[in-house]
C-alpha positions in Angstrom: 235.7 275.7 54.9 234.2 272.2 55.0 230.3 273.0 55.1 227.2 271.0 55.1 227.3 268.1 52.4 230.8 267.7 52.8 231.5 267.6 56.8 234.5 264.7 57.8 234.4 264.6 61.6 236.6 262.8 64.2 235.1 259.3 64.9 233.5 259.1 68.2 235.2 256.8 70.9 234.5 254.0 70.9 232.2 251.6 73.4 233.8 248.8 75.9 234.8 246.1 73.8 233.4 243.7 76.6 229.8 245.3 76.3 229.8 244.6 72.5 231.2 240.7 72.8 228.1 240.7 75.3 225.8 242.4 72.6 226.7 239.8 70.3 225.2 237.2 72.5 222.5 238.7 73.1 219.4 238.4 70.6 218.1 241.4 68.8 214.6 241.4 69.4 215.4 241.0 73.2 217.0 244.3 73.0 214.3 245.5 70.8 211.6 244.5 73.5 213.7 246.1 76.1 213.6 249.3 73.9 209.7 249.5 74.0 209.8 248.0 70.7 210.0 251.2 68.8 213.3 251.9 66.7 214.9 249.6 64.5 214.8 249.2 60.9 212.6 248.3 58.4 213.3 247.5 55.1 217.1 245.9 55.3 217.6 242.7 55.5 221.2 240.3 56.5 223.1 239.0 53.0 225.8 237.5 54.7 226.3 233.8 56.0 224.2 234.0 59.8 226.2 236.2 62.0 225.8 238.4 64.9 227.3 242.2 64.7 227.9 244.2 67.2 230.0 247.8 67.5 230.5 251.3 67.3 228.9 253.6 64.6 230.8 255.5 61.9 228.2 256.7 59.5 228.4 257.7 56.4 225.8 260.3 54.3 226.3 259.6 50.4 224.5 260.6 47.3 222.2 257.4 46.3 224.9 255.7 44.5 227.5 257.1 44.8 230.3 255.7 47.1 233.6 258.2 47.3 232.3 259.5 50.8 232.2 255.8 51.8 236.0 255.1 50.3 236.6 257.9 52.5 235.3 257.0 55.8 237.6 253.5 55.9 240.1 256.3 57.1 238.0 257.2 59.8 237.1 253.1 60.9 238.8 251.1 63.2 238.3 247.3 63.8 235.3 246.9 65.8 233.2 249.2 64.5 230.4 249.3 61.8 230.1 251.5 59.3 226.8 252.7 58.4 225.9 254.2 55.1 222.7 256.3 54.6 222.3 256.2 51.0 219.1 257.6 51.1 217.3 253.7 50.0 218.6 254.3 46.6 218.8 250.6 44.5 219.7 252.2 41.0 223.5 251.5 41.6 225.4 249.3 44.2 226.8 251.3 46.8 229.7 248.8 47.3 230.1 245.0 46.8 232.7 242.3 47.2 235.9 243.7 47.3 235.1 246.6 49.0 233.4 244.3 51.8 236.0 242.4 51.7 238.7 244.9 52.6 236.4 246.1 55.1 236.7 242.5 57.1 240.8 242.6 56.4 240.8 246.2 58.6 238.9 244.2 61.2 235.7 246.0 61.0 232.6 244.5 63.1 229.9 244.7 59.7 228.4 247.3 57.5 224.8 248.7 56.9 223.7 250.5 54.1 220.4 252.0 52.9 221.1 251.6 49.5 222.3 248.3 47.6 225.3 246.3 47.2 226.0 244.0 44.5 228.2 240.7 44.5 225.9 238.9 46.9 226.9 235.5 45.9 230.7 236.1 47.0 229.2 238.2 50.5 226.9 235.5 51.0 229.8 233.0 51.3 231.3 235.1 53.9 230.3 235.6 58.0 231.2 238.8 57.8 227.9 240.9 58.5 226.3 243.1 55.6 223.0 245.1 55.8 221.0 246.2 52.7 218.1 247.4 50.9 218.9 245.5 47.7 220.7 244.2 45.0 221.8 245.3 41.7 224.4 244.5 39.6 225.2 248.3 38.5 228.0 249.5 39.9 228.2 252.9 41.7 229.4 256.5 41.1 232.5 258.2 42.8 231.4 261.8 42.6 230.4 262.7 46.1 229.1 264.5 47.7 228.6 262.5 50.8 229.6 263.3 54.4 231.3 261.5 57.7 230.3 260.9 61.0 226.9 263.1 61.0 223.6 261.9 61.8 222.1 259.1 59.5 219.2 257.6 58.9 219.0 254.0 58.0 215.7 252.2 57.3 213.7 254.6 59.5 216.2 254.1 62.2 218.2 257.7 63.5 222.2 256.7 64.1 224.5 258.5 65.6 227.8 258.8 65.5 229.5 256.5 68.4 226.0 254.9 68.8 226.3 250.5 69.2 225.2 248.8 66.0 223.8 245.4 66.4 222.8 243.2 64.2 221.0 239.5 63.5 219.0 237.6 61.3 216.2 239.7 62.6 217.2 242.9 61.7 219.2 246.1 62.9 219.0 248.0 66.2 221.0 251.2 67.4 221.2 252.6 70.5 223.5 255.3 72.3 226.5 253.9 74.2 225.2 254.9 77.5 222.5 252.8 77.7 223.9 249.4 77.0 224.5 248.2 80.6 221.1 248.6 82.2 219.6 247.5 78.5 221.9 244.0 78.8 220.6 243.8 82.3 216.8 243.9 81.1 217.7 242.0 78.1 219.4 239.1 80.4 216.2 239.5 82.8 213.6 239.0 80.3 216.3 235.6 78.8 215.2 233.6 81.8 211.1 234.9 82.1 211.5 233.2 78.6 213.5 230.3 79.5 211.0 229.8 82.4 207.9 229.8 80.1 209.6 227.5 77.7 210.1 224.9 80.8 206.9 225.5 81.8 206.1 224.7 78.0 208.2 221.5 78.3 206.2 220.5 81.4 203.0 221.0 79.7 202.1 223.6 82.4 202.0 226.7 80.7 199.7 229.1 82.3 198.1 231.3 79.5 195.1 233.0 81.6 196.8 236.1 81.2 195.2 236.1 77.6 191.9 236.6 79.8 193.3 240.0 81.1 194.5 241.2 77.6 191.4 240.3 76.4 189.4 242.3 79.3 191.7 245.4 78.2 190.9 245.7 74.8 187.5 245.3 74.9 185.4 248.2 73.3 
């Protein structure tokens, strides 16, 4: 029987494609603001040609620099999924590179995220397929395991559960439960409208900054 350290759990149901498509059009910063600015990754960055990402998380936890579980996890992925790999932030060996990311793109995945290293960054950087990682090394992966599929993971200080929605753009990555998506979209759209009104006021030289007085009064010791 498989035990902790080698679990292979079924993938969670995918989120509504219309929700995913909408989230791909909303900046991550707007979504983050409406999650109290308290979650999201740190230390990971995009390596692909600028393109937004949104999809349902299929998660992997693996030993740093080893990609055996990642290779198996591709069998658990469907078009539109984001493969999220917790490699413990290890940068000694790359977990994947140009071949695996190209294969994932050809399968229709929405993107790949690894808290670890990648390689072949020149090749990855020429593509729009989203790839986020902590760092880069030319040293390739081992294929010995262990690893787990569709278990809770942590990437860049952010918890990700199987089935969470993962979004990303040039600012970074964010994950949240699919049940929160509809309200989050509504709140982000309302904030976007407020920000557009502020931008218009700036264009018309009528930007009201009186709110700074209240902020300073609140901050006074």
